[in-house]
C-alpha positions in Angstrom: 36.8 20.0 -1.3 34.1 22.6 -1.0 34.7 23.6 -4.6 34.0 20.0 -5.7 30.8 19.9 -3.7 29.6 23.2 -5.3 30.3 21.8 -8.8 28.4 18.6 -8.0 25.4 20.7 -6.7 25.5 22.9 -9.8 25.6 19.9 -12.2 22.8 18.1 -10.4 20.6 21.2 -10.9 21.3 21.0 -14.6 20.1 17.4 -14.8 23.4 15.7 -15.2 23.2 13.8 -11.9 19.4 13.9 -11.5 17.1 10.9 -12.1 14.8 11.0 -15.1 11.9 10.7 -12.7 12.7 14.3 -11.5 12.6 15.6 -15.1 9.3 13.8 -15.9 7.8 15.0 -12.6 8.7 18.6 -13.6 7.4 18.3 -17.1 4.1 16.4 -16.7 1.2 16.0 -14.2 1.2 12.9 -12.0 -1.6 10.5 -12.9 -1.5 7.8 -10.2 -4.7 6.2 -11.5 -2.6 4.9 -14.4 0.3 3.5 -12.3 1.4 0.0 -13.3 2.9 -1.8 -10.3 6.1 0.1 -9.4 5.9 2.3 -12.5 4.7 5.8 -11.8 2.3 7.3 -14.4 2.2 10.9 -15.7 -0.3 12.5 -18.1 0.9 14.4 -21.2 -1.2 16.3 -23.8 1.0 15.4 -26.8 1.4 12.2 -28.8 4.0 9.7 -27.6 6.8 10.6 -30.0 6.6 14.3 -29.1 6.5 13.5 -25.4 9.5 11.2 -25.7 11.4 13.9 -27.5 10.5 16.4 -24.7 11.8 13.9 -22.0 14.9 13.1 -24.0 15.6 16.9 -24.4 15.4 17.3 -20.6 17.4 14.2 -19.8 19.5 12.4 -22.5 18.7 8.7 -22.7 21.1 5.9 -23.4 18.8 4.7 -26.1 15.4 5.5 -27.6 13.2 2.8 -29.2 9.8 3.2 -30.9 7.8 0.0 -30.7 4.4 0.2 -32.4 2.6 3.2 -30.9 4.9 3.3 -27.8 8.3 4.8 -27.3 10.8 3.5 -24.7 13.7 5.6 -23.3 16.5 3.7 -21.6 18.5 5.3 -18.8 21.1 3.8 -16.4 18.6 3.3 -13.6 15.2 3.8 -15.2 13.1 2.7 -18.1 10.5 5.1 -19.5 7.5 4.0 -21.6 5.4 6.6 -23.4 2.2 5.3 -24.7 -1.1 6.7 -26.1 -3.3 7.8 -23.2 -6.4 9.9 -22.5 -5.9 13.3 -24.1 -2.5 12.5 -25.5 0.0 10.2 -23.8 0.7 8.4 -20.6 4.3 8.3 -19.4 5.4 5.4 -17.2 8.7 5.6 -15.3 10.0 2.5 -13.5 13.4 1.4 -12.2 15.2 -0.4 -15.0 15.0 -4.0 -13.7 11.2 -3.8 -13.0 10.5 -2.0 -16.2 12.5 -4.4 -18.3 10.7 -7.4 -16.8 7.3 -5.7 -17.2 7.8 -4.6 -20.8 10.3 -7.5 -21.9 8.2 -8.4 -24.9 8.9 -4.9 -26.4 12.3 -4.1 -25.0 14.3 -7.4 -24.9 14.7 -7.5 -28.8 16.1 -3.9 -28.6 18.0 -3.6 -25.3 19.2 -7.2 -25.1 17.6 -10.6 -24.4 19.0 -11.0 -20.9 17.0 -9.5 -18.2 18.8 -7.4 -15.6 19.6 -9.3 -12.4 20.2 -6.6 -9.8 18.3 -3.6 -8.5 20.3 -1.2 -10.7 19.3 -2.9 -13.9 23.0 -3.4 -14.8 
């Protein structure tokens, strides 16, 4: 049993069990002035496509979808929106259900027309 706990701790340190919010928080500066409701905002100095690639490199998304000048990254429990912002990009991270409802016009044609019904976004 202790061996399994050690393996789980090691894997969580590698990002396998961590939340994408942790990765974004490690990569970019928090920018609370750009928060949108429950979505936490971060500032990045690169364009949205490059920022999305950086996030995806740190935490593999289920899906990646460019929509106009924005990029969405879909995760099990989170939805990430990378959009142009001051000095580069603004990264918004929300739980999947809230993010889906907030950005439904962009994501429903890509991730499915039915909005999530529970807190997990599943």
